[in-house]
All heavy atoms as a GROMACS GRO file, in nm:
protein
  493
    1MET      N    1   8.214  10.956  10.078
    1MET     CA    2   8.214  11.028   9.953
    1MET      C    3   8.319  10.969   9.858
    1MET      O    4   8.286  10.897   9.769
    1MET     CB    5   8.236  11.176   9.980
    1MET     CG    6   8.228  11.260   9.860
    1MET     SD    7   8.239  11.433   9.913
    1MET     CE    8   8.247  11.508   9.758
    2PHE      N    9   8.445  11.001   9.880
    2PHE     CA   10   8.555  10.950   9.800
    2PHE      C   11   8.670  10.908   9.893
    2PHE      O   12   8.777  10.968   9.890
    2PHE     CB   13   8.609  11.058   9.704
    2PHE     CG   14   8.510  11.109   9.606
    2PHE    CD1   15   8.445  11.230   9.628
    2PHE    CD2   16   8.481  11.039   9.491
    2PHE    CE1   17   8.354  11.278   9.537
    2PHE    CE2   18   8.389  11.087   9.401
    2PHE     CZ   19   8.325  11.206   9.423
    3PRO      N   20   8.650  10.808   9.977
    3PRO     CA   21   8.751  10.779  10.078
    3PRO      C   22   8.889  10.744  10.022
    3PRO      O   23   8.991  10.795  10.073
    3PRO     CB   24   8.693  10.663  10.158
    3PRO     CG   25   8.580  10.611  10.078
    3PRO     CD   26   8.536  10.720   9.985
    4SER      N   27   8.897  10.662   9.920
    4SER     CA   28   9.030  10.626   9.869
    4SER      C   29   9.095  10.744   9.796
    4SER      O   30   9.218  10.760   9.802
    4SER     CB   31   9.022  10.503   9.778
    4SER     OG   32   8.953  10.532   9.659
    5GLU      N   33   9.016  10.826   9.732
    5GLU     CA   34   9.070  10.944   9.664
    5GLU      C   35   9.122  11.046   9.766
    5GLU      O   36   9.228  11.104   9.747
    5GLU     CB   37   8.965  11.007   9.573
    5GLU     CG   38   8.936  10.928   9.448
    5GLU     CD   39   8.841  10.811   9.467
    5GLU    OE1   40   8.791  10.790   9.579
    5GLU    OE2   41   8.817  10.739   9.369
    6LEU      N   42   9.046  11.066   9.873
    6LEU     CA   43   9.090  11.158   9.977
    6LEU      C   44   9.215  11.107  10.048
    6LEU      O   45   9.303  11.184  10.083
    6LEU     CB   46   8.977  11.183  10.077
    6LEU     CG   47   8.859  11.263  10.022
    6LEU    CD1   48   8.744  11.266  10.122
    6LEU    CD2   49   8.900  11.403   9.985
    7ARG      N   50   9.222  10.976  10.067
    7ARG     CA   51   9.343  10.916  10.125
    7ARG      C   52   9.463  10.942  10.037
    7ARG      O   53   9.572  10.974  10.086
    7ARG     CB   54   9.322  10.766  10.144
    7ARG     CG   55   9.342  10.718  10.283
    7ARG     CD   56   9.326  10.567  10.295
    7ARG     NE   57   9.231  10.512  10.201
    7ARG     CZ   58   9.113  10.461  10.230
    7ARG    NH1   59   9.074  10.453  10.353
    7ARG    NH2   60   9.033  10.414  10.140
    8ALA      N   61   9.444  10.930   9.906
    8ALA     CA   62   9.554  10.956   9.811
    8ALA      C   63   9.597  11.102   9.818
    8ALA      O   64   9.717  11.132   9.820
    8ALA     CB   65   9.511  10.920   9.669
    9LEU      N   66   9.502  11.194   9.824
    9LEU     CA   67   9.535  11.336   9.834
    9LEU      C   68   9.611  11.364   9.963
    9LEU      O   69   9.709  11.438   9.964
    9LEU     CB   70   9.407  11.421   9.826
    9LEU     CG   71   9.428  11.572   9.831
    9LEU    CD1   72   9.505  11.621   9.708
    9LEU    CD2   73   9.294  11.644   9.840
   10HIS      N   74   9.568  11.304  10.070
   10HIS     CA   75   9.635  11.322  10.199
   10HIS      C   76   9.779  11.269  10.192
   10HIS      O   77   9.872  11.334  10.240
   10HIS     CB   78   9.557  11.251  10.308
   10HIS     CG   79   9.607  11.273  10.446
   10HIS    ND1   80   9.735  11.303  10.478
   10HIS    CD2   81   9.544  11.270  10.565
   10HIS    CE1   82   9.749  11.317  10.607
   10HIS    NE2   83   9.634  11.297  10.663
   11ALA      N   84   9.798  11.153  10.132
   11ALA     CA   85   9.932  11.095  10.119
   11ALA      C   86  10.022  11.183  10.033
   11ALA      O   87  10.141  11.201  10.064
   11ALA     CB   88   9.924  10.954  10.061
   12VAL      N   89   9.967  11.240   9.927
   12VAL     CA   90  10.045  11.330   9.841
   12VAL      C   91  10.083  11.456   9.921
   12VAL      O   92  10.197  11.503   9.915
   12VAL     CB   93   9.967  11.367   9.713
   12VAL    CG1   94  10.036  11.480   9.638
   12VAL    CG2   95   9.953  11.245   9.623
   13ALA      N   96   9.989  11.507   9.998
   13ALA     CA   97  10.016  11.626  10.079
   13ALA      C   98  10.125  11.598  10.182
   13ALA      O   99  10.214  11.681  10.204
   13ALA     CB  100   9.888  11.673  10.147
   14GLN      N  101  10.120  11.483  10.245
   14GLN     CA  102  10.219  11.447  10.346
   14GLN      C  103  10.357  11.426  10.287
   14GLN      O  104  10.456  11.470  10.343
   14GLN     CB  105  10.180  11.318  10.418
   14GLN     CG  106  10.073  11.334  10.520
   14GLN     CD  107  10.050  11.203  10.593
   14GLN    OE1  108  10.046  11.097  10.532
   14GLN    NE2  109  10.034  11.212  10.724
   15SER      N  110  10.362  11.358  10.172
   15SER     CA  111  10.491  11.318  10.116
   15SER      C  112  10.549  11.421  10.020
   15SER      O  113  10.669  11.421   9.997
   15SER     CB  114  10.476  11.184  10.044
   15SER     OG  115  10.392  11.198   9.931
   16GLY      N  116  10.463  11.504   9.960
   16GLY     CA  117  10.510  11.603   9.864
   16GLY      C  118  10.541  11.544   9.728
   16GLY      O  119  10.603  11.610   9.645
   17SER      N  120  10.496  11.421   9.704
   17SER     CA  121  10.528  11.354   9.578
   17SER      C  122  10.425  11.245   9.550
   17SER      O  123  10.383  11.173   9.642
   17SER     CB  124  10.668  11.291   9.591
   17SER     OG  125  10.687  11.186   9.500
   18ILE      N  126  10.386  11.233   9.425
   18ILE     CA  127  10.294  11.127   9.386
   18ILE      C  128  10.362  10.991   9.400
   18ILE      O  129  10.303  10.894   9.447
   18ILE     CB  130  10.240  11.151   9.244
   18ILE    CG1  131  10.144  11.271   9.248
   18ILE    CG2  132  10.170  11.026   9.189
   18ILE    CD1  133  10.089  11.314   9.116
   19ARG      N  134  10.489  10.983   9.362
   19ARG     CA  135  10.562  10.856   9.373
   19ARG      C  136  10.574  10.813   9.519
   19ARG      O  137  10.548  10.697   9.553
   19ARG     CB  138  10.701  10.869   9.311
   19ARG     CG  139  10.780  10.738   9.313
   19ARG     CD  140  10.925  10.756   9.272
   19ARG     NE  141  10.996  10.857   9.347
   19ARG     CZ  142  11.045  10.841   9.470
   19ARG    NH1  143  11.028  10.728   9.532
   19ARG    NH2  144  11.110  10.939   9.529
   20LYS      N  145  10.610  10.905   9.607
   20LYS     CA  146  10.622  10.871   9.749
   20LYS      C  147  10.486  10.835   9.808
   20LYS      O  148  10.476  10.746   9.892
   20LYS     CB  149  10.686  10.986   9.826
   20LYS     CG  150  10.832  11.003   9.796
   20LYS     CD  151  10.888  11.122   9.872
   20LYS     CE  152  11.032  11.149   9.832
   20LYS     NZ  153  11.083  11.273   9.895
   21ALA      N  154  10.382  10.904   9.765
   21ALA     CA  155  10.247  10.872   9.812
   21ALA      C  156  10.208  10.731   9.768
   21ALA      O  157  10.147  10.657   9.844
   21ALA     CB  158  10.147  10.974   9.759
   22SER      N  159  10.247  10.695   9.646
   22SER     CA  160  10.214  10.560   9.598
   22SER      C  161  10.284  10.454   9.683
   22SER      O  162  10.228  10.348   9.709
   22SER     CB  163  10.251  10.544   9.451
   22SER     OG  164  10.391  10.536   9.433
   23GLU      N  165  10.407  10.484   9.728
   23GLU     CA  166  10.478  10.391   9.815
   23GLU      C  167  10.409  10.381   9.951
   23GLU      O  168  10.397  10.272  10.007
   23GLU     CB  169  10.623  10.435   9.831
   23GLU     CG  170  10.704  10.422   9.704
   23GLU     CD  171  10.841  10.486   9.712
   23GLU    OE1  172  10.877  10.541   9.818
   23GLU    OE2  173  10.913  10.481   9.610
   24LEU      N  174  10.364  10.494  10.005
   24LEU     CA  175  10.292  10.494  10.132
   24LEU      C  176  10.163  10.412  10.125
   24LEU      O  177  10.128  10.341  10.218
   24LEU     CB  178  10.258  10.637  10.175
   24LEU     CG  179  10.370  10.725  10.225
   24LEU    CD1  180  10.319  10.868  10.244
   24LEU    CD2  181  10.424  10.671  10.356
   25LEU      N  182  10.094  10.426  10.013
   25LEU     CA  183   9.964  10.359   9.995
   25LEU      C  184   9.978  10.219   9.936
   25LEU      O  185   9.879  10.147   9.927
   25LEU     CB  186   9.875  10.445   9.905
   25LEU     CG  187   9.839  10.583   9.960
   25LEU    CD1  188   9.771  10.666   9.853
   25LEU    CD2  189   9.752  10.571  10.084
   26ASP      N  190  10.098  10.185   9.892
   26ASP     CA  191  10.126  10.055   9.830
   26ASP      C  192  10.041  10.033   9.704
   26ASP      O  193   9.979   9.928   9.686
   26ASP     CB  194  10.106   9.942   9.930
   26ASP     CG  195  10.172   9.812   9.885
   26ASP    OD1  196  10.274   9.819   9.813
   26ASP    OD2  197  10.121   9.704   9.920
   27ILE      N  198  10.035  10.138   9.623
   27ILE     CA  199   9.967  10.130   9.493
   27ILE      C  200  10.056  10.196   9.389
   27ILE      O  201  10.151  10.265   9.423
   27ILE     CB  202   9.826  10.195   9.495
   27ILE    CG1  203   9.836  10.344   9.532
   27ILE    CG2  204   9.734  10.122   9.591
   27ILE    CD1  205   9.702  10.417   9.525
   28ALA      N  206  10.023  10.178   9.263
   28ALA     CA  207  10.102  10.236   9.155
   28ALA      C  208  10.086  10.388   9.150
   28ALA      O  209   9.979  10.440   9.183
   28ALA     CB  210  10.058  10.176   9.021
   29PRO      N  211  10.192  10.459   9.109
   29PRO     CA  212  10.181  10.605   9.095
   29PRO      C  213  10.068  10.647   9.002
   29PRO      O  214  10.001  10.748   9.026
   29PRO     CB  215  10.317  10.647   9.039
   29PRO     CG  216  10.410  10.540   9.082
   29PRO     CD  217  10.328  10.413   9.083
   30SER      N  218  10.044  10.569   8.898
   30SER     CA  219   9.935  10.603   8.806
   30SER      C  220   9.799  10.596   8.875
   30SER      O  221   9.708  10.674   8.844
   30SER     CB  222   9.938  10.512   8.683
   30SER     OG  223   9.923  10.376   8.721
   31SER      N  224   9.785  10.505   8.972
   31SER     CA  225   9.660  10.497   9.048
   31SER      C  226   9.640  10.620   9.135
   31SER      O  227   9.529  10.672   9.147
   31SER     CB  228   9.659  10.373   9.136
   31SER     OG  229   9.653  10.257   9.058
   32VAL      N  230   9.749  10.668   9.195
   32VAL     CA  231   9.741  10.790   9.275
   32VAL      C  232   9.700  10.907   9.186
   32VAL      O  233   9.610  10.984   9.221
   32VAL     CB  234   9.875  10.820   9.346
   32VAL    CG1  235   9.869  10.954   9.418
   32VAL    CG2  236   9.909  10.708   9.444
   33SER      N  237   9.762  10.917   9.069
   33SER     CA  238   9.728  11.025   8.976
   33SER      C  239   9.582  11.018   8.934
   33SER      O  240   9.515  11.122   8.926
   33SER     CB  241   9.817  11.017   8.852
   33SER     OG  242   9.949  11.050   8.885
   34ARG      N  243   9.532  10.899   8.908
   34ARG     CA  244   9.391  10.883   8.870
   34ARG      C  245   9.298  10.924   8.982
   34ARG      O  246   9.195  10.988   8.960
   34ARG     CB  247   9.362  10.739   8.826
   34ARG     CG  248   9.405  10.710   8.686
   34ARG     CD  249   9.348  10.579   8.633
   34ARG     NE  250   9.386  10.465   8.715
   34ARG     CZ  251   9.496  10.391   8.696
   34ARG    NH1  252   9.578  10.419   8.599
   34ARG    NH2  253   9.522  10.289   8.774
   35LYS      N  254   9.334  10.889   9.105
   35LYS     CA  255   9.250  10.926   9.219
   35LYS      C  256   9.246  11.078   9.237
   35LYS      O  257   9.140  11.135   9.265
   35LYS     CB  258   9.300  10.858   9.346
   35LYS     CG  259   9.276  10.707   9.345
   35LYS     CD  260   9.334  10.641   9.467
   35LYS     CE  261   9.323  10.491   9.463
   35LYS     NZ  262   9.188  10.439   9.450
   36ILE      N  263   9.359  11.142   9.217
   36ILE     CA  264   9.363  11.289   9.223
   36ILE      C  265   9.280  11.348   9.110
   36ILE      O  266   9.206  11.445   9.129
   36ILE     CB  267   9.508  11.341   9.217
   36ILE    CG1  268   9.592  11.287   9.333
   36ILE    CG2  269   9.512  11.493   9.211
   36ILE    CD1  270   9.545  11.324   9.471
   37ALA      N  271   9.287  11.287   8.992
   37ALA     CA  272   9.208  11.335   8.878
   37ALA      C  273   9.059  11.326   8.906
   37ALA      O  274   8.982  11.415   8.867
   37ALA     CB  275   9.244  11.256   8.752
   38VAL      N  276   9.017  11.220   8.975
   38VAL     CA  277   8.874  11.206   9.011
   38VAL      C  278   8.832  11.321   9.102
   38VAL      O  279   8.727  11.382   9.082
   38VAL     CB  280   8.848  11.070   9.080
   38VAL    CG1  281   8.713  11.067   9.147
   38VAL    CG2  282   8.861  10.956   8.980
   39LEU      N  283   8.916  11.352   9.200
   39LEU     CA  284   8.884  11.465   9.289
   39LEU      C  285   8.881  11.596   9.213
   39LEU      O  286   8.795  11.682   9.237
   39LEU     CB  287   8.986  11.473   9.403
   39LEU     CG  288   8.978  11.364   9.508
   39LEU    CD1  289   9.092  11.378   9.607
   39LEU    CD2  290   8.844  11.369   9.581
   40GLU      N  291   8.976  11.615   9.119
   40GLU     CA  292   8.980  11.739   9.042
   40GLU      C  293   8.860  11.750   8.949
   40GLU      O  294   8.814  11.861   8.922
   40GLU     CB  295   9.112  11.750   8.966
   40GLU     CG  296   9.228  11.778   9.060
   40GLU     CD  297   9.361  11.796   8.990
   40GLU    OE1  298   9.385  11.731   8.887
   40GLU    OE2  299   9.441  11.876   9.041
   41GLN      N  300   8.807  11.638   8.902
   41GLN     CA  301   8.685  11.644   8.821
   41GLN      C  302   8.567  11.686   8.908
   41GLN      O  303   8.480  11.760   8.864
   41GLN     CB  304   8.655  11.508   8.758
   41GLN     CG  305   8.745  11.473   8.643
   41GLN     CD  306   8.717  11.334   8.590
   41GLN    OE1  307   8.646  11.254   8.650
   41GLN    NE2  308   8.775  11.303   8.476
   42GLN      N  309   8.566  11.638   9.031
   42GLN     CA  310   8.456  11.667   9.121
   42GLN      C  311   8.462  11.810   9.177
   42GLN      O  312   8.361  11.878   9.183
   42GLN     CB  313   8.457  11.567   9.237
   42GLN     CG  314   8.333  11.565   9.319
   42GLN     CD  315   8.212  11.512   9.244
   42GLN    OE1  316   8.224  11.436   9.149
   42GLN    NE2  317   8.096  11.554   9.284
   43PHE      N  318   8.582  11.853   9.218
   43PHE     CA  319   8.596  11.981   9.286
   43PHE      C  320   8.657  12.089   9.200
   43PHE      O  321   8.669  12.203   9.242
   43PHE     CB  322   8.682  11.964   9.412
   43PHE     CG  323   8.619  11.875   9.515
   43PHE    CD1  324   8.664  11.746   9.533
   43PHE    CD2  325   8.513  11.920   9.591
   43PHE    CE1  326   8.606  11.663   9.627
   43PHE    CE2  327   8.454  11.838   9.685
   43PHE     CZ  328   8.500  11.709   9.703
   44GLY      N  329   8.700  12.054   9.081
   44GLY     CA  330   8.764  12.151   8.993
   44GLY      C  331   8.915  12.133   8.994
   44GLY      O  332   8.972  12.084   9.090
   45PRO      N  333   8.977  12.168   8.884
   45PRO     CA  334   9.122  12.151   8.875
   45PRO      C  335   9.194  12.245   8.971
   45PRO      O  336   9.137  12.342   9.019
   45PRO     CB  337   9.153  12.186   8.730
   45PRO     CG  338   9.041  12.272   8.686
   45PRO     CD  339   8.921  12.227   8.765
   46GLY      N  340   9.316  12.213   8.996
   46GLY     CA  341   9.395  12.302   9.080
   46GLY      C  342   9.403  12.262   9.225
   46GLY      O  343   9.422  12.347   9.311
   47LEU      N  344   9.388  12.134   9.256
   47LEU     CA  345   9.404  12.091   9.394
   47LEU      C  346   9.552  12.081   9.432
   47LEU      O  347   9.587  12.096   9.548
   47LEU     CB  348   9.336  11.956   9.417
   47LEU     CG  349   9.184  11.953   9.397
   47LEU    CD1  350   9.131  11.812   9.422
   47LEU    CD2  351   9.115  12.054   9.485
   48LEU      N  352   9.635  12.055   9.330
   48LEU     CA  353   9.778  12.040   9.353
   48LEU      C  354   9.856  12.140   9.269
   48LEU      O  355   9.820  12.167   9.155
   48LEU     CB  356   9.825  11.899   9.316
   48LEU     CG  357   9.772  11.783   9.397
   48LEU    CD1  358   9.823  11.652   9.339
   48LEU    CD2  359   9.809  11.795   9.542
   49GLU      N  360   9.962  12.189   9.326
   49GLU     CA  361  10.059  12.271   9.253
   49GLU      C  362  10.173  12.177   9.215
   49GLU      O  363  10.241  12.123   9.302
   49GLU     CB  364  10.110  12.384   9.342
   49GLU     CG  365  10.223  12.462   9.284
   49GLU     CD  366  10.177  12.594   9.229
   49GLU    OE1  367  10.067  12.637   9.264
   49GLU    OE2  368  10.253  12.652   9.153
   50ARG      N  369  10.188  12.152   9.087
   50ARG     CA  370  10.291  12.060   9.040
   50ARG      C  371  10.413  12.137   8.993
   50ARG      O  372  10.401  12.227   8.910
   50ARG     CB  373  10.235  11.975   8.926
   50ARG     CG  374  10.125  11.880   8.972
   50ARG     CD  375  10.043  11.830   8.853
   50ARG     NE  376   9.947  11.728   8.888
   50ARG     CZ  377   9.822  11.751   8.928
   50ARG    NH1  378   9.778  11.876   8.937
   50ARG    NH2  379   9.741  11.652   8.958
   51THR      N  380  10.528  12.103   9.050
   51THR     CA  381  10.654  12.166   9.010
   51THR      C  382  10.758  12.057   8.990
   51THR      O  383  10.734  11.940   9.022
   51THR     CB  384  10.705  12.263   9.118
   51THR    OG1  385  10.740  12.189   9.235
   51THR    CG2  386  10.601  12.369   9.154
   52SER      N  387  10.875  12.096   8.940
   52SER     CA  388  10.982  11.998   8.922
   52SER      C  389  11.033  11.946   9.057
   52SER      O  390  11.091  11.838   9.064
   52SER     CB  391  11.096  12.059   8.842
   52SER     OG  392  11.148  12.171   8.911
   53ALA      N  393  11.010  12.021   9.163
   53ALA     CA  394  11.055  11.980   9.296
   53ALA      C  395  10.955  11.890   9.367
   53ALA      O  396  10.982  11.837   9.473
   53ALA     CB  397  11.081  12.104   9.381
   54GLY      N  398  10.838  11.872   9.310
   54GLY     CA  399  10.735  11.789   9.371
   54GLY      C  400  10.599  11.854   9.360
   54GLY      O  401  10.576  11.934   9.271
   55VAL      N  402  10.511  11.817   9.450
   55VAL     CA  403  10.376  11.873   9.449
   55VAL      C  404  10.342  11.926   9.587
   55VAL      O  405  10.395  11.880   9.688
   55VAL     CB  406  10.270  11.768   9.406
   55VAL    CG1  407  10.290  11.724   9.264
   55VAL    CG2  408  10.269  11.649   9.498
   56SER      N  409  10.254  12.022   9.589
   56SER     CA  410  10.201  12.075   9.716
   56SER      C  411  10.055  12.109   9.694
   56SER      O  412  10.010  12.127   9.580
   56SER     CB  413  10.280  12.197   9.761
   56SER     OG  414  10.272  12.300   9.665
   57LEU      N  415   9.982  12.117   9.802
   57LEU     CA  416   9.840  12.150   9.793
   57LEU      C  417   9.822  12.298   9.769
   57LEU      O  418   9.892  12.382   9.827
   57LEU     CB  419   9.769  12.113   9.923
   57LEU     CG  420   9.760  11.966   9.958
   57LEU    CD1  421   9.695  11.950  10.094
   57LEU    CD2  422   9.683  11.889   9.854
   58THR      N  423   9.727  12.331   9.684
   58THR     CA  424   9.682  12.470   9.671
   58THR      C  425   9.588  12.498   9.787
   58THR      O  426   9.557  12.407   9.868
   58THR     CB  427   9.609  12.491   9.539
   58THR    OG1  428   9.492  12.408   9.538
   58THR    CG2  429   9.696  12.458   9.418
   59HIS      N  430   9.539  12.618   9.797
   59HIS     CA  431   9.442  12.650   9.902
   59HIS      C  432   9.319  12.561   9.888
   59HIS      O  433   9.269  12.505   9.987
   59HIS     CB  434   9.404  12.799   9.896
   59HIS     CG  435   9.305  12.837  10.001
   59HIS    ND1  436   9.336  12.841  10.134
   59HIS    CD2  437   9.173  12.870   9.990
   59HIS    CE1  438   9.228  12.876  10.203
   59HIS    NE2  439   9.128  12.894  10.118
   60ALA      N  440   9.270  12.546   9.766
   60ALA     CA  441   9.154  12.460   9.742
   60ALA      C  442   9.185  12.315   9.780
   60ALA      O  443   9.102  12.245   9.838
   60ALA     CB  444   9.111  12.469   9.595
   61GLY      N  445   9.304  12.270   9.744
   61GLY     CA  446   9.346  12.134   9.779
   61GLY      C  447   9.351  12.112   9.929
   61GLY      O  448   9.313  12.006   9.979
   62ALA      N  449   9.398  12.212  10.002
   62ALA     CA  450   9.404  12.202  10.148
   62ALA      C  451   9.264  12.192  10.207
   62ALA      O  452   9.240  12.117  10.302
   62ALA     CB  453   9.478  12.321  10.205
   63LEU      N  454   9.168  12.265  10.151
   63LEU     CA  455   9.030  12.258  10.200
   63LEU      C  456   8.970  12.120  10.175
   63LEU      O  457   8.904  12.065  10.261
   63LEU     CB  458   8.945  12.367  10.132
   63LEU     CG  459   8.977  12.511  10.171
   63LEU    CD1  460   8.894  12.608  10.087
   63LEU    CD2  461   8.954  12.533  10.319
   64VAL      N  462   8.997  12.065  10.056
   64VAL     CA  463   8.944  11.931  10.025
   64VAL      C  464   9.013  11.828  10.114
   64VAL      O  465   8.947  11.738  10.168
   64VAL     CB  466   8.965  11.897   9.875
   64VAL    CG1  467   8.930  11.751   9.848
   64VAL    CG2  468   8.880  11.989   9.789
   65ALA      N  469   9.142  11.838  10.134
   65ALA     CA  470   9.215  11.743  10.218
   65ALA      C  471   9.167  11.750  10.362
   65ALA      O  472   9.158  11.648  10.431
   65ALA     CB  473   9.364  11.770  10.210
   66GLU      N  474   9.133  11.870  10.408
   66GLU     CA  475   9.083  11.888  10.544
   66GLU      C  476   8.949  11.820  10.562
   66GLU      O  477   8.918  11.768  10.668
   66GLU     CB  478   9.072  12.037  10.575
   66GLU     CG  479   9.050  12.068  10.720
   66GLU     CD  480   9.049  12.218  10.743
   66GLU    OE1  481   9.147  12.283  10.706
   66GLU    OE2  482   8.950  12.267  10.800
   67PHE      N  483   8.869  11.819  10.454
   67PHE     CA  484   8.738  11.756  10.457
   67PHE      C  485   8.753  11.608  10.486
   67PHE      O  486   8.687  11.548  10.562
   67PHE     CB  487   8.667  11.778  10.324
   67PHE     CG  488   8.535  11.706  10.313
   67PHE    CD1  489   8.426  11.754  10.381
   67PHE    CD2  490   8.522  11.593  10.237
   67PHE    CE1  491   8.304  11.689  10.371
   67PHE    CE2  492   8.401  11.528  10.227
   67PHE     CZ  493   8.292  11.576  10.295
   0.00000   0.00000   0.00000
């Protein structure tokens, strides 16, 4: 379905940060953000809770990441 996008979501969930996820995946942070945006277009916004302390998965995000 969206293997690279799901990998990006998983890396963000593991690391708690788009920047750290980009380091794990060895891609630019903007690429990680774009991949998350693709998933949010497909499944609806709100997969991630963005705060000044980082990001975490919402309930919907956890369901998509589990998929």
